[in-house]
C-alpha positions as CSV (number, residue, x, y, z in Angstrom):
1,M,140.2,129.2,17.0
2,R,138.3,129.6,20.2
3,V,140.9,129.9,23.0
4,S,140.3,129.0,26.6
5,R,142.9,129.7,29.2
6,G,143.2,128.4,32.8
7,V,145.2,126.5,35.4
8,F,146.1,122.9,34.3
9,N,147.7,121.7,37.4
10,T,149.2,122.9,40.7
11,D,151.6,121.5,43.3
12,Q,148.8,121.1,45.8
13,V,146.8,118.0,46.8
14,N,144.1,117.5,44.1
15,R,140.6,116.0,44.3
16,S,142.1,112.5,43.8
17,K,144.3,113.1,46.8
18,M,147.4,113.2,44.6
19,R,150.1,115.8,44.7
20,F,152.7,116.7,42.0
21,P,155.8,118.3,43.5
22,A,156.8,121.7,42.0
23,S,160.1,120.2,40.8
24,E,158.2,117.5,38.8
25,L,155.9,120.1,37.2
26,M,158.9,122.2,36.1
27,R,160.8,119.1,34.8
28,A,157.8,117.9,32.8
29,H,157.3,121.4,31.3
30,Q,161.0,121.7,30.3
31,N,161.2,118.1,29.0
32,H,158.1,118.6,26.8
33,W,159.4,121.8,25.2
34,R,162.8,120.1,24.6
35,E,161.2,117.1,23.0
36,C,158.9,119.1,20.8
37,Q,161.8,121.3,19.6
38,A,164.0,118.2,18.9
39,R,161.3,116.5,16.9
40,G,160.2,119.7,15.1
41,V,156.6,119.8,16.2
42,R,154.4,122.3,17.9
43,S,154.4,122.1,21.7
44,G,151.3,120.7,23.3
45,T,149.1,117.7,22.8
46,P,145.9,116.9,21.0
47,C,142.6,117.1,22.9
48,H,139.9,114.5,22.4
49,L,136.3,114.1,23.4
50,Q,136.6,112.4,26.8
51,H,138.5,109.2,26.3
52,D,137.6,108.7,22.6
53,M,140.9,109.2,20.8
54,H,139.1,109.1,17.4
55,R,137.3,112.4,18.1
56,L,139.8,115.2,17.9
57,I,138.3,118.5,19.3
58,G,141.3,120.8,20.0
59,W,144.9,121.4,21.0
60,S,146.2,121.8,24.5
61,C,149.4,123.5,25.4
62,E,151.1,124.8,28.5
63,L,151.9,128.5,28.6
64,G,154.3,128.4,31.6
65,L,154.4,128.1,35.4
66,Y,153.3,130.8,37.8
67,L,155.0,130.8,41.1
68,D,154.0,132.6,44.3
69,S,154.4,132.1,48.0
70,E,151.5,129.6,48.2
71,M,151.7,127.3,45.2
72,V,153.0,126.6,41.8
73,R,150.4,126.8,39.0
74,V,150.7,125.3,35.5
75,L,149.0,127.7,33.2
76,G,147.8,126.6,29.8
77,Q,145.3,127.1,27.0
78,I,143.0,124.9,24.8
79,E,142.3,125.9,21.2
80,E,139.1,124.6,19.6
81,P,138.5,125.0,15.8
82,E,135.4,127.0,14.8
83,N,135.3,126.2,11.0
84,E,136.4,123.5,8.5
85,T,139.7,125.3,7.7
86,E,140.7,125.3,11.3
87,K,139.6,121.7,11.7
88,A,141.9,120.7,8.8
89,Q,144.8,122.7,10.4
90,L,144.2,120.9,13.7
91,R,144.2,117.5,12.0
92,T,147.6,118.3,10.4
93,I,149.1,119.4,13.7
94,A,147.8,116.3,15.5
95,E,149.1,114.0,12.8
96,S,152.5,115.5,13.1
97,Y,152.4,115.0,16.8
98,W,151.4,111.3,16.5
99,T,154.1,110.7,13.8
100,A,156.8,112.3,16.0
101,F,155.9,110.7,19.3
102,H,154.1,107.4,18.6
103,H,154.9,106.1,15.1
104,G,158.2,105.2,13.5
105,S,160.8,103.1,15.3
106,V,159.2,101.1,18.1
107,P,161.2,99.1,20.6
108,L,160.5,95.3,20.4
109,Q,158.6,95.7,17.2
110,A,160.0,92.5,15.5
111,E,159.6,90.5,18.8
112,I,156.0,91.5,19.1
113,L,155.1,90.6,15.5
114,K,156.9,87.2,16.1
115,R,154.9,86.5,19.3
116,A,151.7,87.5,17.6
117,E,152.6,85.4,14.6
118,I,152.0,88.3,12.3
119,A,154.1,88.9,9.1
120,E,155.7,92.3,8.7
121,S,154.0,92.6,5.3
122,S,150.5,92.0,6.8
123,G,149.7,95.7,7.2
124,A,150.0,95.7,11.0
125,R,151.3,99.0,12.4
126,S,153.5,99.4,15.5
127,L,153.0,102.3,17.9
128,Q,154.7,103.4,21.1
129,L,152.0,104.3,23.6
130,E,152.1,103.3,27.3
131,A,153.6,100.2,25.9
132,A,154.9,98.9,22.5
133,V,151.8,98.1,20.6
134,V,150.8,96.2,17.4
135,E,147.7,97.7,15.8
136,K,145.7,96.0,13.1
137,Q,142.0,95.9,12.5
138,G,140.5,92.8,14.0
139,I,143.9,91.6,15.4
140,A,142.4,90.5,18.7
141,A,139.6,88.5,17.0
142,V,142.3,86.7,14.9
143,L,144.4,85.8,17.9
144,Y,141.5,85.1,20.3
145,P,138.4,84.2,18.3
146,D,136.8,82.5,21.3
147,L,136.9,85.8,23.2
148,F,136.1,88.4,20.4
149,I,134.1,86.9,17.5
150,P,130.3,87.1,18.1
151,G,128.7,83.7,18.3
152,V,132.0,81.8,18.7
153,D,132.3,79.7,21.8
154,K,130.9,81.8,24.7
155,V,131.0,85.2,23.0
156,D,127.5,86.7,22.8
157,K,125.9,88.4,19.8
158,D,127.3,91.8,20.7
159,G,130.8,90.5,20.8
160,L,131.1,90.5,24.6
161,A,132.8,87.7,26.5
162,D,132.1,86.7,30.1
163,Y,134.7,88.1,32.4
164,R,135.0,84.7,34.1
165,D,135.9,83.1,30.8
166,L,138.6,85.7,30.3
167,I,140.3,85.2,33.6
168,D,140.1,81.4,33.1
169,R,142.1,81.8,29.9
170,L,144.4,84.7,30.8
171,I,146.0,86.2,33.9
172,E,144.8,89.6,34.9
173,I,147.9,91.5,36.0
174,Q,146.1,94.8,36.4
175,P,142.4,95.8,35.9
176,G,141.7,95.4,32.2
177,I,145.2,94.1,31.3
178,F,145.6,90.4,30.7
179,H,148.7,88.2,30.1
180,D,148.6,85.4,27.7
181,R,151.3,83.0,29.0
182,D,151.4,80.9,25.8
183,R,152.2,83.8,23.5
184,D,153.7,86.0,26.2
185,L,151.6,89.0,25.1
186,L,149.5,91.4,27.0
187,L,145.9,91.9,25.8
188,F,144.2,95.2,26.6
189,A,141.7,97.7,25.3
190,H,143.3,101.1,24.8
191,R,141.5,104.4,24.6
192,F,143.0,104.9,21.1
193,F,141.3,102.0,19.6
194,D,137.6,101.4,19.0
195,E,136.1,97.9,19.1
196,A,137.5,97.0,15.8
197,Y,141.1,97.7,17.0
198,R,141.5,95.5,20.1
199,T,145.2,95.5,20.7
200,A,148.0,93.0,21.5
201,T,151.3,94.2,23.0
202,S,154.5,92.7,24.1
203,S,154.8,92.0,27.8
204,M,158.6,92.6,27.9
């Protein structure tokens, strides 16, 4: 593996004019290690190409915190595979991570399936990401054909709907997150899913 080491974060104001207090950096570091040990997985998180969660490129892990009189630094390293054997090892580690942290028992799973009118035997999969999520290929097109199927209603040939039609039909509660009052679901595009995996989630 090719290994790159550096400073992941500090307790100083960053370029986005945000600041993470030293206490929170320490708490996050400790909590992550505890969670990984409890779940029996390697500490760290998968690295992906920009925001494309389908393109795994490495493994990121914190090495510790370095404290001096001026600041607290979070030190870490990123490992990148250099051959097919290492790529296979990385995929195994990443799959263990996703199984431990995102699959399995998901809060509100039965309620989400009920609201989306999806049978448990349909092959839909539940995930815990920023929210409880139902994943199934083409799920958004099934629930909202007028917004996602090319050539249907006002959807163009590339499968794109006019933003004005979207906000006429749904309530935008945050940029890119829309509430369907009839089903009481949230509709959003998540970085984990490509165009075929538009996602519906519970709004509870």
